[in-house]
N, C-alpha and C positions, 0 to 999 in steps of 0.2 A: 360570761355566764347568762344563760338564757333564762326566760320566764319559768319554765319548768323547774330548773336548778335553784332559782332563788326561792321558789315555793318549798322545795325539799328542805333547804337550809333554814328557812324561817327568817326571823328578824336578824338582820345582820348587824353585828356588833363592832367588828374589827376586820380589816383587810390588810394583808401582807403582800405588797407588790414588789417585783423585781426593780432594781435601779436602771435607769436609762443607760444604755451601752452594755448592760449585762448580757452574756451569752445564755441561751437557753437550748435545751436539747430535747428532741422530740421524745414522747412518751415518759417524761419525767415531770414531776411536780414543779410548777414554776410560780403559782399564786396560792395563798393560802386565805381562806375565808372562815371566820368564826361566826357562827350563828348561835341561836338560842340553844340548839341541841347538839353542837359538836362543831368540828372542824372538817371542812371540805378543802381538799387539795385539788386545784385544777392541774390537768395535765397538758404539757405543751403539744401543740399539733404538729409543730415543725421545728427543725433545727434553725437558729437564728440569733439576732440581737434585738434587745428591746430598744425601741426608737423613743417612744415616749410613753408615759403612764398618766393616768387620770388623777391628778394631786387632789382633786375634790372628793374623791373616795376616801383618802386618808383622814379627811375632815369629817366626812358623814358617809359611813357604808351603807346606810339606808337607801342611798341613791340607786343601789343595785336592786333593792326591793321596790322602788317607786318607779323606775324606768330603766330596765336592765338593757333595752336596745338603744337608749338615747343617753341621758346625762350618766347613766350607770356603766358606761363602758369602762374597761379596765386598762388595757395596754395595747399598743401598737408594735408589731414585730416585723422586722426585716429578714427575710430568708438569707441564710449563710451562702457565701459564694461556694459553688461547688456542691451545694446541698442536694439532697435527693427531694428536691421541691416538688416535682411532678408526682412522685410516688407518695410523699407525705401529704400533699393536699388532695390526693385521690381519696384518702380516707376520711376527709371532712364531709360531714353529711351536707348534701344539697338535693333540691328538687324532691323527687319521688323517695329517694333514700333518707331524706330528712323525715318526711312524713311517715315512712315505715319505722324508722328509728323511734320517733315519738310514740307510735302506736305501741311498739314493744315496750317502751319506758313506761307507759300508762297500764299496760298489761302486767308488768313487774310491780307497778305501784299497787295494783288490785290484789295481787297475791301477798304483798308485805302487809297491808293494811287488813287483810282478811274480811271477816264479817262485822268488823267493828263500825263500818260505815253505811250499811244496809245497801240500797240500791244506787246511792248518789254517784258512783263511778261507773255505772253500766247505763246511764240514761244517754250517753252519746253526746252529752254537752261538755262544757268546759269543766276543769277541775274546780271543784267547790272550794273556795277559799277558806270555809270553816272547818275543813276537813282536819288540818293540824290540831285545832282546838279539841277535836273529839278523841284524839289520840294521848295515851298516856306518855310521860317523859321517856321511858324506855323505848317505846315504839317509835317516837319521834327520832330518838338518837340512832336507832336501827335504820330508819329512812336515810339518814346522812350517810352512814356507813354503807348501806347497800347501794346507794347510787352514785358515790364518789370513791368507790374502790376500783383503782385501776385494773385489778386482776379480773373483774367482772366484765370488761369491755368486750365486746364482740364485734365482728365485721359489720359495717353498714349495710343496709339494704336487705337484711335477713328479717323476715316476718316472725313474730312471736309463735305462729302457728306452723313455721317452717316452710311457708309460701315463698 
């Protein structure tokens, strides 16, 4: 879960991680995170086996909110033998594709929150951490559904304006 994702989910209350040794399949849910405004299912990026999980997350899911790139890590996965590893990992956002994906997600965020935020999202800065507080419960739940719905995923590298 990256910083943008933990922002969308809000305060994380509970995390369901797979067990070490469990097989996972690309494009299927393998981690479930319950936040203030709903459940976010994370989609497995590759076929493989779970090598280890961050047991500290079971004790304190807020580690994801506090440090998503450090203490808030979730699982380590080893690719399956004979998997389509090259093909599967080609879909993982890296470099410019990652930047374009995030721009697209911020564009989508603007569409979802609409006029409720004024100009805070268009100033070119970071996501305003108080944004969630300005939205009603239904709008926050819509954010979770909108950004963690596997059917809405699109190929990486495409810009929101079609560039």
